[in-house]
N, CA, C and O atoms as a CHARMM CRD file, in Angstrom:
* protein
*
  344
    1    1 MET  N      0.82800  -1.18700   0.00000 PROA 1      0.00000
    2    1 MET  CA     0.00000   0.00000   0.00000 PROA 1      0.00000
    3    1 MET  C      0.87200   1.25000   0.00000 PROA 1      0.00000
    4    1 MET  O      1.91900   1.30900   0.64500 PROA 1      0.00000
    5    2 THR  N      0.42000   2.20800  -0.72000 PROA 2      0.00000
    6    2 THR  CA     1.12500   3.47900  -0.71500 PROA 2      0.00000
    7    2 THR  C      0.60200   4.34200   0.42900 PROA 2      0.00000
    8    2 THR  O     -0.51500   4.12900   0.90100 PROA 2      0.00000
    9    3 PRO  N      1.39400   5.31400   0.87900 PROA 3      0.00000
   10    3 PRO  CA     0.93300   6.15900   1.99400 PROA 3      0.00000
   11    3 PRO  C     -0.35600   6.91400   1.68400 PROA 3      0.00000
   12    3 PRO  O     -1.12000   7.22300   2.59900 PROA 3      0.00000
   13    4 SER  N     -0.61300   7.21900   0.40800 PROA 4      0.00000
   14    4 SER  CA    -1.83500   7.94500   0.08000 PROA 4      0.00000
   15    4 SER  C     -3.07300   7.06500   0.24900 PROA 4      0.00000
   16    4 SER  O     -4.17400   7.58600   0.42600 PROA 4      0.00000
   17    5 GLN  N     -2.91300   5.74800   0.19700 PROA 5      0.00000
   18    5 GLN  CA    -4.04200   4.84600   0.39500 PROA 5      0.00000
   19    5 GLN  C     -4.32600   4.62400   1.88100 PROA 5      0.00000
   20    5 GLN  O     -5.45600   4.30900   2.25300 PROA 5      0.00000
   21    6 ILE  N     -3.32400   4.78200   2.72100 PROA 6      0.00000
   22    6 ILE  CA    -3.50700   4.55400   4.15000 PROA 6      0.00000
   23    6 ILE  C     -4.16600   5.76200   4.80800 PROA 6      0.00000
   24    6 ILE  O     -5.13200   5.60900   5.55600 PROA 6      0.00000
   25    7 ASN  N     -3.65400   6.95300   4.53700 PROA 7      0.00000
   26    7 ASN  CA    -4.18600   8.16500   5.13900 PROA 7      0.00000
   27    7 ASN  C     -5.05400   8.89300   4.12500 PROA 7      0.00000
   28    7 ASN  O     -4.66600   9.07900   2.97200 PROA 7      0.00000
   29    8 TYR  N     -6.21300   9.29400   4.56600 PROA 8      0.00000
   30    8 TYR  CA    -7.09900  10.04400   3.69500 PROA 8      0.00000
   31    8 TYR  C     -7.82300  11.09400   4.52800 PROA 8      0.00000
   32    8 TYR  O     -7.91700  10.96700   5.74800 PROA 8      0.00000
   33    9 LEU  N     -8.33000  12.12100   3.87200 PROA 9      0.00000
   34    9 LEU  CA    -9.09600  13.15500   4.54300 PROA 9      0.00000
   35    9 LEU  C    -10.57300  12.77900   4.49900 PROA 9      0.00000
   36    9 LEU  O    -11.12300  12.57700   3.41600 PROA 9      0.00000
   37   10 PRO  N    -11.22400  12.68300   5.66000 PROA 10     0.00000
   38   10 PRO  CA   -12.64600  12.33400   5.64800 PROA 10     0.00000
   39   10 PRO  C    -13.54400  13.50900   5.26300 PROA 10     0.00000
   40   10 PRO  O    -14.75500  13.33600   5.12300 PROA 10     0.00000
   41   11 VAL  N    -12.96600  14.70700   5.08900 PROA 11     0.00000
   42   11 VAL  CA   -13.72300  15.88500   4.67400 PROA 11     0.00000
   43   11 VAL  C    -13.08800  16.44800   3.41500 PROA 11     0.00000
   44   11 VAL  O    -11.97300  16.07600   3.05000 PROA 11     0.00000
   45   12 SER  N    -13.80400  17.34600   2.75500 PROA 12     0.00000
   46   12 SER  CA   -13.26000  17.93900   1.54100 PROA 12     0.00000
   47   12 SER  C    -12.07200  18.84200   1.88200 PROA 12     0.00000
   48   12 SER  O    -11.95100  19.32900   3.00600 PROA 12     0.00000
   49   13 LEU  N    -11.21500  19.05400   0.91200 PROA 13     0.00000
   50   13 LEU  CA    -9.99100  19.81700   1.14200 PROA 13     0.00000
   51   13 LEU  C    -10.24800  21.26400   1.57500 PROA 13     0.00000
   52   13 LEU  O     -9.56300  21.72600   2.48700 PROA 13     0.00000
   53   14 PRO  N    -11.19100  22.01000   0.98100 PROA 14     0.00000
   54   14 PRO  CA   -11.43900  23.37700   1.47200 PROA 14     0.00000
   55   14 PRO  C    -11.94300  23.40000   2.91400 PROA 14     0.00000
   56   14 PRO  O    -11.55500  24.27700   3.68700 PROA 14     0.00000
   57   15 PHE  N    -12.80600  22.44500   3.28700 PROA 15     0.00000
   58   15 PHE  CA   -13.28900  22.38200   4.66900 PROA 15     0.00000
   59   15 PHE  C    -12.14700  22.04100   5.62300 PROA 15     0.00000
   60   15 PHE  O    -12.09200  22.56900   6.73400 PROA 15     0.00000
   61   16 PHE  N    -11.23400  21.16400   5.19900 PROA 16     0.00000
   62   16 PHE  CA   -10.08400  20.83000   6.02600 PROA 16     0.00000
   63   16 PHE  C     -9.20800  22.06300   6.25000 PROA 16     0.00000
   64   16 PHE  O     -8.74000  22.30000   7.36400 PROA 16     0.00000
   65   17 TYR  N     -8.98600  22.84800   5.18900 PROA 17     0.00000
   66   17 TYR  CA    -8.21200  24.08100   5.34700 PROA 17     0.00000
   67   17 TYR  C     -8.90800  25.05400   6.28700 PROA 17     0.00000
   68   17 TYR  O     -8.24900  25.74900   7.06000 PROA 17     0.00000
   69   18 PHE  N    -10.24100  25.10900   6.22500 PROA 18     0.00000
   70   18 PHE  CA   -11.01600  25.96100   7.12900 PROA 18     0.00000
   71   18 PHE  C    -10.81300  25.52100   8.58000 PROA 18     0.00000
   72   18 PHE  O    -10.61300  26.35900   9.45900 PROA 18     0.00000
   73   19 LEU  N    -10.86400  24.20000   8.83700 PROA 19     0.00000
   74   19 LEU  CA   -10.65500  23.69700  10.19400 PROA 19     0.00000
   75   19 LEU  C     -9.23500  23.96100  10.68300 PROA 19     0.00000
   76   19 LEU  O     -9.03800  24.30000  11.85000 PROA 19     0.00000
   77   20 VAL  N     -8.25100  23.81300   9.81200 PROA 20     0.00000
   78   20 VAL  CA    -6.86500  24.10800  10.17700 PROA 20     0.00000
   79   20 VAL  C     -6.72900  25.59300  10.49800 PROA 20     0.00000
   80   20 VAL  O     -6.02400  25.96100  11.43800 PROA 20     0.00000
   81   21 GLY  N     -7.40000  26.45100   9.72400 PROA 21     0.00000
   82   21 GLY  CA    -7.36900  27.89200   9.99200 PROA 21     0.00000
   83   21 GLY  C     -7.97700  28.23100  11.34000 PROA 21     0.00000
   84   21 GLY  O     -7.44200  29.06700  12.06800 PROA 21     0.00000
   85   22 ILE  N     -9.09300  27.58900  11.68300 PROA 22     0.00000
   86   22 ILE  CA    -9.71000  27.82000  12.99500 PROA 22     0.00000
   87   22 ILE  C     -8.77200  27.36400  14.10200 PROA 22     0.00000
   88   22 ILE  O     -8.63600  28.04700  15.11700 PROA 22     0.00000
   89   23 PHE  N     -8.12700  26.22500  13.92000 PROA 23     0.00000
   90   23 PHE  CA    -7.19400  25.72900  14.93100 PROA 23     0.00000
   91   23 PHE  C     -6.02900  26.69700  15.12400 PROA 23     0.00000
   92   23 PHE  O     -5.64700  26.99300  16.25600 PROA 23     0.00000
   93   24 ILE  N     -5.46900  27.18400  14.03300 PROA 24     0.00000
   94   24 ILE  CA    -4.35100  28.13200  14.12600 PROA 24     0.00000
   95   24 ILE  C     -4.80500  29.42600  14.78900 PROA 24     0.00000
   96   24 ILE  O     -4.07200  30.00400  15.59100 PROA 24     0.00000
   97   25 ALA  N     -6.02100  29.88600  14.45500 PROA 25     0.00000
   98   25 ALA  CA    -6.54900  31.10000  15.07700 PROA 25     0.00000
   99   25 ALA  C     -6.72800  30.91400  16.58000 PROA 25     0.00000
  100   25 ALA  O     -6.43400  31.82500  17.35400 PROA 25     0.00000
  101   26 LEU  N     -7.20300  29.74800  16.99900 PROA 26     0.00000
  102   26 LEU  CA    -7.34400  29.48100  18.43500 PROA 26     0.00000
  103   26 LEU  C     -5.99200  29.46500  19.13700 PROA 26     0.00000
  104   26 LEU  O     -5.85000  29.99900  20.23700 PROA 26     0.00000
  105   27 VAL  N     -5.00600  28.85200  18.50000 PROA 27     0.00000
  106   27 VAL  CA    -3.66500  28.82900  19.08900 PROA 27     0.00000
  107   27 VAL  C     -3.12000  30.24600  19.22600 PROA 27     0.00000
  108   27 VAL  O     -2.52300  30.58500  20.24800 PROA 27     0.00000
  109   28 ILE  N     -3.32200  31.07500  18.20600 PROA 28     0.00000
  110   28 ILE  CA    -2.84800  32.46200  18.26800 PROA 28     0.00000
  111   28 ILE  C     -3.57400  33.23300  19.35700 PROA 28     0.00000
  112   28 ILE  O     -2.95300  33.98900  20.10400 PROA 28     0.00000
  113   29 LEU  N     -4.90600  33.04400  19.45400 PROA 29     0.00000
  114   29 LEU  CA    -5.66800  33.73500  20.49400 PROA 29     0.00000
  115   29 LEU  C     -5.21500  33.32600  21.89400 PROA 29     0.00000
  116   29 LEU  O     -5.15700  34.15600  22.80100 PROA 29     0.00000
  117   30 ILE  N     -4.90000  32.06100  22.06200 PROA 30     0.00000
  118   30 ILE  CA    -4.42100  31.61200  23.37000 PROA 30     0.00000
  119   30 ILE  C     -3.05500  32.22400  23.65700 PROA 30     0.00000
  120   30 ILE  O     -2.78600  32.65200  24.77900 PROA 30     0.00000
  121   31 GLN  N     -2.19900  32.26300  22.64900 PROA 31     0.00000
  122   31 GLN  CA    -0.85700  32.77400  22.86500 PROA 31     0.00000
  123   31 GLN  C     -0.83500  34.27400  23.11400 PROA 31     0.00000
  124   31 GLN  O      0.00800  34.74400  23.87900 PROA 31     0.00000
  125   32 VAL  N     -1.72100  35.04000  22.50300 PROA 32     0.00000
  126   32 VAL  CA    -1.72600  36.48800  22.74000 PROA 32     0.00000
  127   32 VAL  C     -2.61300  36.84400  23.92300 PROA 32     0.00000
  128   32 VAL  O     -2.83400  38.01900  24.21600 PROA 32     0.00000
  129   33 GLN  N     -3.10800  35.83800  24.58800 PROA 33     0.00000
  130   33 GLN  CA    -3.86200  35.96000  25.82700 PROA 33     0.00000
  131   33 GLN  C     -5.16800  36.72300  25.66300 PROA 33     0.00000
  132   33 GLN  O     -5.60300  37.40900  26.58800 PROA 33     0.00000
  133   34 ALA  N     -5.79100  36.61400  24.51000 PROA 34     0.00000
  134   34 ALA  CA    -7.11100  37.20500  24.32600 PROA 34     0.00000
  135   34 ALA  C     -8.15900  36.42700  25.10600 PROA 34     0.00000
  136   34 ALA  O     -9.18900  36.97900  25.49500 PROA 34     0.00000
  137   35 LEU  N     -7.89800  35.15300  25.33300 PROA 35     0.00000
  138   35 LEU  CA    -8.81900  34.32900  26.10600 PROA 35     0.00000
  139   35 LEU  C     -8.35100  34.16000  27.55200 PROA 35     0.00000
  140   35 LEU  O     -8.82200  33.27100  28.26200 PROA 35     0.00000
  141   36 ARG  N     -7.44400  34.99600  27.97400 PROA 36     0.00000
  142   36 ARG  CA    -6.83000  34.87400  29.29900 PROA 36     0.00000
  143   36 ARG  C     -7.86500  34.97000  30.41500 PROA 36     0.00000
  144   36 ARG  O     -7.78600  34.23500  31.39900 PROA 36     0.00000
  145   37 TYR  N     -8.82300  35.86200  30.26900 PROA 37     0.00000
  146   37 TYR  CA    -9.82500  36.05200  31.30800 PROA 37     0.00000
  147   37 TYR  C    -10.64800  34.78200  31.52700 PROA 37     0.00000
  148   37 TYR  O    -10.89700  34.38300  32.66400 PROA 37     0.00000
  149   38 ALA  N    -11.06800  34.15400  30.42900 PROA 38     0.00000
  150   38 ALA  CA   -11.88900  32.94200  30.54700 PROA 38     0.00000
  151   38 ALA  C    -11.10500  31.82100  31.21200 PROA 38     0.00000
  152   38 ALA  O    -11.63300  31.11300  32.07000 PROA 38     0.00000
  153   39 TYR  N     -9.86000  31.66000  30.82200 PROA 39     0.00000
  154   39 TYR  CA    -9.05400  30.60400  31.43200 PROA 39     0.00000
  155   39 TYR  C     -8.67400  30.94600  32.87200 PROA 39     0.00000
  156   39 TYR  O     -8.53200  30.04800  33.70200 PROA 39     0.00000
  157   40 ALA  N     -8.50900  32.21900  33.17200 PROA 40     0.00000
  158   40 ALA  CA    -8.20900  32.61500  34.55000 PROA 40     0.00000
  159   40 ALA  C     -9.40100  32.31200  35.44800 PROA 40     0.00000
  160   40 ALA  O     -9.22800  31.89600  36.59400 PROA 40     0.00000
  161   41 ARG  N    -10.61700  32.52100  34.92800 PROA 41     0.00000
  162   41 ARG  CA   -11.80700  32.20100  35.71600 PROA 41     0.00000
  163   41 ARG  C    -11.91300  30.69900  35.97000 PROA 41     0.00000
  164   41 ARG  O    -12.45100  30.27200  36.99100 PROA 41     0.00000
  165   42 LEU  N    -11.39900  29.90500  35.03800 PROA 42     0.00000
  166   42 LEU  CA   -11.39800  28.45400  35.22200 PROA 42     0.00000
  167   42 LEU  C    -10.20100  27.97800  36.02500 PROA 42     0.00000
  168   42 LEU  O    -10.15100  26.82700  36.45800 PROA 42     0.00000
  169   43 GLY  N     -9.23500  28.87000  36.22100 PROA 43     0.00000
  170   43 GLY  CA    -8.03600  28.50100  36.96200 PROA 43     0.00000
  171   43 GLY  C     -7.00300  27.79100  36.11900 PROA 43     0.00000
  172   43 GLY  O     -6.20800  27.01100  36.64400 PROA 43     0.00000
  173   44 ILE  N     -6.99800  28.04400  34.81400 PROA 44     0.00000
  174   44 ILE  CA    -6.07200  27.39300  33.88800 PROA 44     0.00000
  175   44 ILE  C     -5.18900  28.46500  33.26200 PROA 44     0.00000
  176   44 ILE  O     -5.68200  29.50800  32.83300 PROA 44     0.00000
  177   45 SER  N     -3.88300  28.20800  33.21100 PROA 45     0.00000
  178   45 SER  CA    -2.97800  29.14800  32.55100 PROA 45     0.00000
  179   45 SER  C     -3.08500  28.99100  31.03600 PROA 45     0.00000
  180   45 SER  O     -3.64400  28.00600  30.55400 PROA 45     0.00000
  181   46 SER  N     -2.55600  29.94900  30.28900 PROA 46     0.00000
  182   46 SER  CA    -2.64800  29.87000  28.82600 PROA 46     0.00000
  183   46 SER  C     -1.83000  28.70500  28.28100 PROA 46     0.00000
  184   46 SER  O     -2.20300  28.10500  27.27300 PROA 46     0.00000
  185   47 GLN  N     -0.72000  28.38100  28.93700 PROA 47     0.00000
  186   47 GLN  CA     0.07300  27.23000  28.49500 PROA 47     0.00000
  187   47 GLN  C     -0.69100  25.92100  28.72500 PROA 47     0.00000
  188   47 GLN  O     -0.64400  25.01500  27.89200 PROA 47     0.00000
  189   48 ALA  N     -1.39300  25.82700  29.85500 PROA 48     0.00000
  190   48 ALA  CA    -2.18100  24.62300  30.13700 PROA 48     0.00000
  191   48 ALA  C     -3.35400  24.51900  29.17200 PROA 48     0.00000
  192   48 ALA  O     -3.72200  23.41700  28.76500 PROA 48     0.00000
  193   49 ALA  N     -3.94900  25.65500  28.79900 PROA 49     0.00000
  194   49 ALA  CA    -5.04500  25.64400  27.83600 PROA 49     0.00000
  195   49 ALA  C     -4.55300  25.16700  26.47400 PROA 49     0.00000
  196   49 ALA  O     -5.23800  24.39500  25.80100 PROA 49     0.00000
  197   50 LEU  N     -3.37300  25.62100  26.06600 PROA 50     0.00000
  198   50 LEU  CA    -2.80700  25.17000  24.79800 PROA 50     0.00000
  199   50 LEU  C     -2.51000  23.67400  24.85600 PROA 50     0.00000
  200   50 LEU  O     -2.75500  22.95200  23.89000 PROA 50     0.00000
  201   51 LEU  N     -1.98900  23.21400  25.97700 PROA 51     0.00000
  202   51 LEU  CA    -1.71700  21.79300  26.14100 PROA 51     0.00000
  203   51 LEU  C     -3.01100  20.98500  26.08400 PROA 51     0.00000
  204   51 LEU  O     -3.04400  19.92500  25.45900 PROA 51     0.00000
  205   52 LEU  N     -4.07100  21.46500  26.72200 PROA 52     0.00000
  206   52 LEU  CA    -5.36100  20.77600  26.66200 PROA 52     0.00000
  207   52 LEU  C     -5.91100  20.74000  25.24400 PROA 52     0.00000
  208   52 LEU  O     -6.47100  19.72800  24.82200 PROA 52     0.00000
  209   53 LEU  N     -5.75700  21.83100  24.50800 PROA 53     0.00000
  210   53 LEU  CA    -6.21700  21.88100  23.13300 PROA 53     0.00000
  211   53 LEU  C     -5.45800  20.87700  22.26600 PROA 53     0.00000
  212   53 LEU  O     -6.06800  20.15700  21.47500 PROA 53     0.00000
  213   54 LEU  N     -4.15300  20.82400  22.40700 PROA 54     0.00000
  214   54 LEU  CA    -3.35100  19.87400  21.62800 PROA 54     0.00000
  215   54 LEU  C     -3.62200  18.43600  22.05700 PROA 54     0.00000
  216   54 LEU  O     -3.65300  17.53400  21.21900 PROA 54     0.00000
  217   55 ALA  N     -3.82000  18.21400  23.36500 PROA 55     0.00000
  218   55 ALA  CA    -4.10400  16.86800  23.85600 PROA 55     0.00000
  219   55 ALA  C     -5.46400  16.38200  23.36900 PROA 55     0.00000
  220   55 ALA  O     -5.61400  15.20700  23.03500 PROA 55     0.00000
  221   56 SER  N     -6.45400  17.26500  23.32300 PROA 56     0.00000
  222   56 SER  CA    -7.76500  16.84700  22.81600 PROA 56     0.00000
  223   56 SER  C     -7.69400  16.56300  21.32300 PROA 56     0.00000
  224   56 SER  O     -8.38200  15.66700  20.83400 PROA 56     0.00000
  225   57 LEU  N     -6.87900  17.30500  20.59500 PROA 57     0.00000
  226   57 LEU  CA    -6.69700  17.04000  19.17000 PROA 57     0.00000
  227   57 LEU  C     -6.01400  15.69300  18.95700 PROA 57     0.00000
  228   57 LEU  O     -6.42800  14.91700  18.09600 PROA 57     0.00000
  229   58 ALA  N     -4.98200  15.41400  19.72800 PROA 58     0.00000
  230   58 ALA  CA    -4.28500  14.13000  19.60300 PROA 58     0.00000
  231   58 ALA  C     -5.16700  12.98300  20.09000 PROA 58     0.00000
  232   58 ALA  O     -5.15300  11.90200  19.50200 PROA 58     0.00000
  233   59 GLY  N     -5.93000  13.20600  21.15200 PROA 59     0.00000
  234   59 GLY  CA    -6.79400  12.15800  21.69400 PROA 59     0.00000
  235   59 GLY  C     -7.96100  11.81900  20.80100 PROA 59     0.00000
  236   59 GLY  O     -8.49000  10.71000  20.87500 PROA 59     0.00000
  237   60 SER  N     -8.37400  12.74100  19.96400 PROA 60     0.00000
  238   60 SER  CA    -9.48600  12.45400  19.06500 PROA 60     0.00000
  239   60 SER  C     -9.09000  11.47300  17.96900 PROA 60     0.00000
  240   60 SER  O     -9.95700  10.94700  17.27100 PROA 60     0.00000
  241   61 TYR  N     -7.80500  11.22300  17.81000 PROA 61     0.00000
  242   61 TYR  CA    -7.33400  10.27100  16.81500 PROA 61     0.00000
  243   61 TYR  C     -7.52900   8.82900  17.29800 PROA 61     0.00000
  244   61 TYR  O     -7.58200   7.90600  16.48500 PROA 61     0.00000
  245   62 ILE  N     -7.63600   8.63400  18.61400 PROA 62     0.00000
  246   62 ILE  CA    -7.75400   7.30300  19.20900 PROA 62     0.00000
  247   62 ILE  C     -9.22800   7.00000  19.43800 PROA 62     0.00000
  248   62 ILE  O     -9.95000   7.80500  20.02700 PROA 62     0.00000
  249   63 ASN  N     -9.66600   5.85000  18.97600 PROA 63     0.00000
  250   63 ASN  CA   -11.04900   5.42800  19.14100 PROA 63     0.00000
  251   63 ASN  C    -11.08300   4.22500  20.06600 PROA 63     0.00000
  252   63 ASN  O    -10.62800   3.14400  19.69300 PROA 63     0.00000
  253   64 ILE  N    -11.61500   4.39700  21.26600 PROA 64     0.00000
  254   64 ILE  CA   -11.70400   3.31500  22.23000 PROA 64     0.00000
  255   64 ILE  C    -13.16100   2.85100  22.28200 PROA 64     0.00000
  256   64 ILE  O    -14.04300   3.63000  22.64500 PROA 64     0.00000
  257   65 PRO  N    -13.42100   1.60100  21.92600 PROA 65     0.00000
  258   65 PRO  CA   -14.80500   1.12000  21.98700 PROA 65     0.00000
  259   65 PRO  C    -15.26000   0.97800  23.44100 PROA 65     0.00000
  260   65 PRO  O    -14.53600   0.42700  24.27000 PROA 65     0.00000
  261   66 LEU  N    -16.43800   1.46700  23.74100 PROA 66     0.00000
  262   66 LEU  CA   -16.96300   1.42000  25.09900 PROA 66     0.00000
  263   66 LEU  C    -17.82200   0.19100  25.34600 PROA 66     0.00000
  264   66 LEU  O    -17.89800  -0.29500  26.47400 PROA 66     0.00000
  265   67 ALA  N    -18.46500  -0.31300  24.31100 PROA 67     0.00000
  266   67 ALA  CA   -19.33000  -1.47500  24.47000 PROA 67     0.00000
  267   67 ALA  C    -19.45100  -2.19800  23.13600 PROA 67     0.00000
  268   67 ALA  O    -19.25800  -1.61700  22.06800 PROA 67     0.00000
  269   68 ARG  N    -19.77700  -3.47700  23.23100 PROA 68     0.00000
  270   68 ARG  CA   -20.06700  -4.26300  22.03600 PROA 68     0.00000
  271   68 ARG  C    -21.55900  -4.55800  22.03500 PROA 68     0.00000
  272   68 ARG  O    -22.10500  -5.10800  22.99200 PROA 68     0.00000
  273   69 LEU  N    -22.19000  -4.18600  20.96200 PROA 69     0.00000
  274   69 LEU  CA   -23.60700  -4.45300  20.82400 PROA 69     0.00000
  275   69 LEU  C    -23.80500  -5.80700  20.16200 PROA 69     0.00000
  276   69 LEU  O    -23.04300  -6.17800  19.26900 PROA 69     0.00000
  277   70 PRO  N    -24.81900  -6.54600  20.59000 PROA 70     0.00000
  278   70 PRO  CA   -25.05300  -7.86000  19.96300 PROA 70     0.00000
  279   70 PRO  C    -25.50200  -7.68700  18.51300 PROA 70     0.00000
  280   70 PRO  O    -26.17200  -6.71800  18.15400 PROA 70     0.00000
  281   71 GLU  N    -25.11100  -8.65200  17.70600 PROA 71     0.00000
  282   71 GLU  CA   -25.49500  -8.59600  16.30600 PROA 71     0.00000
  283   71 GLU  C    -26.98200  -8.89400  16.18500 PROA 71     0.00000
  284   71 GLU  O    -27.51400  -9.76700  16.87100 PROA 71     0.00000
  285   72 LYS  N    -27.63900  -8.15900  15.30800 PROA 72     0.00000
  286   72 LYS  CA   -29.06400  -8.37400  15.08500 PROA 72     0.00000
  287   72 LYS  C    -29.27900  -8.79700  13.64300 PROA 72     0.00000
  288   72 LYS  O    -28.59300  -8.34300  12.72700 PROA 72     0.00000
  289   73 GLU  N    -30.24000  -9.67000  13.47300 PROA 73     0.00000
  290   73 GLU  CA   -30.59700 -10.07600  12.12000 PROA 73     0.00000
  291   73 GLU  C    -31.51100  -9.01700  11.53100 PROA 73     0.00000
  292   73 GLU  O    -32.35200  -8.44500  12.22400 PROA 73     0.00000
  293   74 PHE  N    -31.33500  -8.76600  10.24900 PROA 74     0.00000
  294   74 PHE  CA   -32.21800  -7.82600   9.59000 PROA 74     0.00000
  295   74 PHE  C    -32.62800  -8.40400   8.25100 PROA 74     0.00000
  296   74 PHE  O    -31.89100  -9.16000   7.61800 PROA 74     0.00000
  297   75 LEU  N    -33.80500  -8.03000   7.84800 PROA 75     0.00000
  298   75 LEU  CA   -34.35800  -8.51300   6.58600 PROA 75     0.00000
  299   75 LEU  C    -34.09500  -7.48200   5.51200 PROA 75     0.00000
  300   75 LEU  O    -34.27200  -6.28300   5.72600 PROA 75     0.00000
  301   76 SER  N    -33.68100  -7.94900   4.37700 PROA 76     0.00000
  302   76 SER  CA   -33.45300  -7.03400   3.26800 PROA 76     0.00000
  303   76 SER  C    -34.25300  -7.51300   2.06100 PROA 76     0.00000
  304   76 SER  O    -34.69200  -8.66100   2.00000 PROA 76     0.00000
  305   77 GLY  N    -34.42300  -6.63400   1.13500 PROA 77     0.00000
  306   77 GLY  CA   -35.14200  -6.98800  -0.06600 PROA 77     0.00000
  307   77 GLY  C    -36.64700  -6.88200   0.07500 PROA 77     0.00000
  308   77 GLY  O    -37.37700  -7.37000  -0.78800 PROA 77     0.00000
  309   78 GLN  N    -37.13300  -6.25800   1.14100 PROA 78     0.00000
  310   78 GLN  CA   -38.56100  -6.08200   1.32600 PROA 78     0.00000
  311   78 GLN  C    -38.94300  -4.64000   1.04100 PROA 78     0.00000
  312   78 GLN  O    -38.16400  -3.71900   1.28500 PROA 78     0.00000
  313   79 GLU  N    -40.14600  -4.45600   0.52200 PROA 79     0.00000
  314   79 GLU  CA   -40.67400  -3.12100   0.32200 PROA 79     0.00000
  315   79 GLU  C    -41.56500  -2.76400   1.50000 PROA 79     0.00000
  316   79 GLU  O    -42.38400  -3.57400   1.93400 PROA 79     0.00000
  317   80 ILE  N    -41.40900  -1.57400   2.00600 PROA 80     0.00000
  318   80 ILE  CA   -42.21800  -1.10900   3.11600 PROA 80     0.00000
  319   80 ILE  C    -43.03100   0.07400   2.64300 PROA 80     0.00000
  320   80 ILE  O    -42.48900   1.03900   2.10500 PROA 80     0.00000
  321   81 ASN  N    -44.32700  -0.00300   2.84400 PROA 81     0.00000
  322   81 ASN  CA   -45.22600   1.07600   2.45900 PROA 81     0.00000
  323   81 ASN  C    -45.65100   1.84400   3.71000 PROA 81     0.00000
  324   81 ASN  O    -46.19600   1.26800   4.65100 PROA 81     0.00000
  325   82 VAL  N    -45.39300   3.15700   3.70300 PROA 82     0.00000
  326   82 VAL  CA   -45.81300   4.03100   4.79900 PROA 82     0.00000
  327   82 VAL  C    -46.59800   5.17400   4.19500 PROA 82     0.00000
  328   82 VAL  O    -46.05200   5.97500   3.43600 PROA 82     0.00000
  329   83 PHE  N    -47.89000   5.25600   4.52900 PROA 83     0.00000
  330   83 PHE  CA   -48.78400   6.28700   4.00000 PROA 83     0.00000
  331   83 PHE  C    -48.76900   6.30900   2.46700 PROA 83     0.00000
  332   83 PHE  O    -48.81500   7.38100   1.86300 PROA 83     0.00000
  333   84 GLY  N    -48.70500   5.15500   1.85200 PROA 84     0.00000
  334   84 GLY  CA   -48.74900   5.08100   0.40600 PROA 84     0.00000
  335   84 GLY  C    -47.43000   5.33600  -0.29800 PROA 84     0.00000
  336   84 GLY  O    -47.37700   5.31500  -1.52800 PROA 84     0.00000
  337   85 VAL  N    -46.36200   5.57600   0.45600 PROA 85     0.00000
  338   85 VAL  CA   -45.03700   5.80700  -0.12500 PROA 85     0.00000
  339   85 VAL  C    -44.19900   4.57200   0.09400 PROA 85     0.00000
  340   85 VAL  O    -44.08500   4.07700   1.21600 PROA 85     0.00000
  341   86 THR  N    -43.60500   4.06700  -0.99300 PROA 86     0.00000
  342   86 THR  CA   -42.78000   2.85700  -0.89400 PROA 86     0.00000
  343   86 THR  C    -41.39400   3.21500  -0.41300 PROA 86     0.00000
  344   86 THR  O    -40.54600   2.33600  -0.26400 PROA 86     0.00000
């Protein structure tokens, strides 16, 4: 497999650039302490807020299953009529 087959973007490229722009803007706002008041009220320093932001970004890459649901049988190939609409 080539690396392009392993990694892919689940969203369109312009939307991905938009999300990257929002992330960079948040990092800049944290660094220039525009959000300092909100984090001070929570008791978090700007460095800790940046660390939490980066940790949540890295943690979202990991998917931990919480439960296994039992398999259910389902019928396919049937037509269902609801209020005259198939």
